[in-house]
RODO-2510 file (C-alpha; in nm, 4 decimals, decimal comma):
residues 53
     n   res          X          Y          Z
     1     m     0,0000     0,0000     0,0000
     2     i     0,1291     0,3457    -0,0875
     3     n     0,2076     0,6137     0,1674
     4     i    -0,0005     0,9295     0,1710
     5     p     0,2059     1,2268     0,0488
     6     r     0,2811     1,4662     0,3364
     7     d     0,1023     1,7665     0,1809
     8     i    -0,2156     1,5663     0,1169
     9     l    -0,2094     1,4168     0,4663
    10     t    -0,1713     1,7617     0,6229
    11     r    -0,4660     1,8997     0,4267
    12     f    -0,6722     1,5877     0,5009
    13     q    -0,6077     1,6148     0,8743
    14     a    -0,7056     1,9830     0,8667
    15     m    -1,0315     1,8876     0,6942
    16     l    -1,1041     1,6270     0,9628
    17     v    -1,0566     1,8889     1,2337
    18     k    -1,2681     2,1445     1,0452
    19     r    -1,5507     1,8927     1,0030
    20     v    -1,5299     1,8064     1,3757
    21     v    -1,4546     1,4383     1,3195
    22     p    -1,3742     1,2815     1,6589
    23     t    -0,9992     1,2358     1,7034
    24     a    -1,0502     0,8695     1,7905
    25     q    -1,1836     0,8124     1,4377
    26     h    -0,9060     0,9920     1,2452
    27     s    -0,7095     0,6708     1,1965
    28     y    -1,0085     0,5102     1,0211
    29     y    -1,0429     0,8048     0,7835
    30     k    -0,6686     0,7977     0,7062
    31     k    -0,6926     0,4252     0,6408
    32     w    -0,9781     0,4859     0,3947
    33     l    -0,7723     0,7541     0,2198
    34     r    -0,4789     0,5147     0,1842
    35     f    -0,7065     0,2469     0,0351
    36     y    -0,8596     0,5021    -0,2012
    37     l    -0,5230     0,6319    -0,3251
    38     d    -0,3961     0,2752    -0,3620
    39     f    -0,7064     0,1838    -0,5650
    40     c    -0,6586     0,4859    -0,7926
    41     f    -0,2939     0,3949    -0,8481
    42     k    -0,3672     0,0274    -0,9107
    43     y    -0,6423     0,0927    -1,1655
    44     e    -0,4748     0,4012    -1,3128
    45     m    -0,7570     0,6316    -1,2128
    46     k    -0,7024     0,9988    -1,1640
    47     d    -0,7593     1,0636    -0,7952
    48     s    -0,8628     1,4193    -0,8869
    49     n    -1,1724     1,2801    -1,0622
    50     k    -1,4597     1,3581    -0,8228
    51     e    -1,6729     1,0828    -0,9767
    52     s    -1,4286     0,8212    -0,8514
    53     l    -1,5221     0,9029    -0,4942
***
C-alpha cells in the first residue's frame, strides 16, 4: 500500500478537524484515504476525478 504524500495528509487532517470528526476516528479516515489512493494507483484512475469518490 502506498504512503499518503505529506502535503495531502496535512490537508486531510485539517479537513477532519474542520468537520469536527472525533480524534478517535481519524485513523479510520486515514486508512480509507490510503485504500482510495492505492485503488486509484492500481487501476490508473485519476484521484482528482470527483466521480471516482
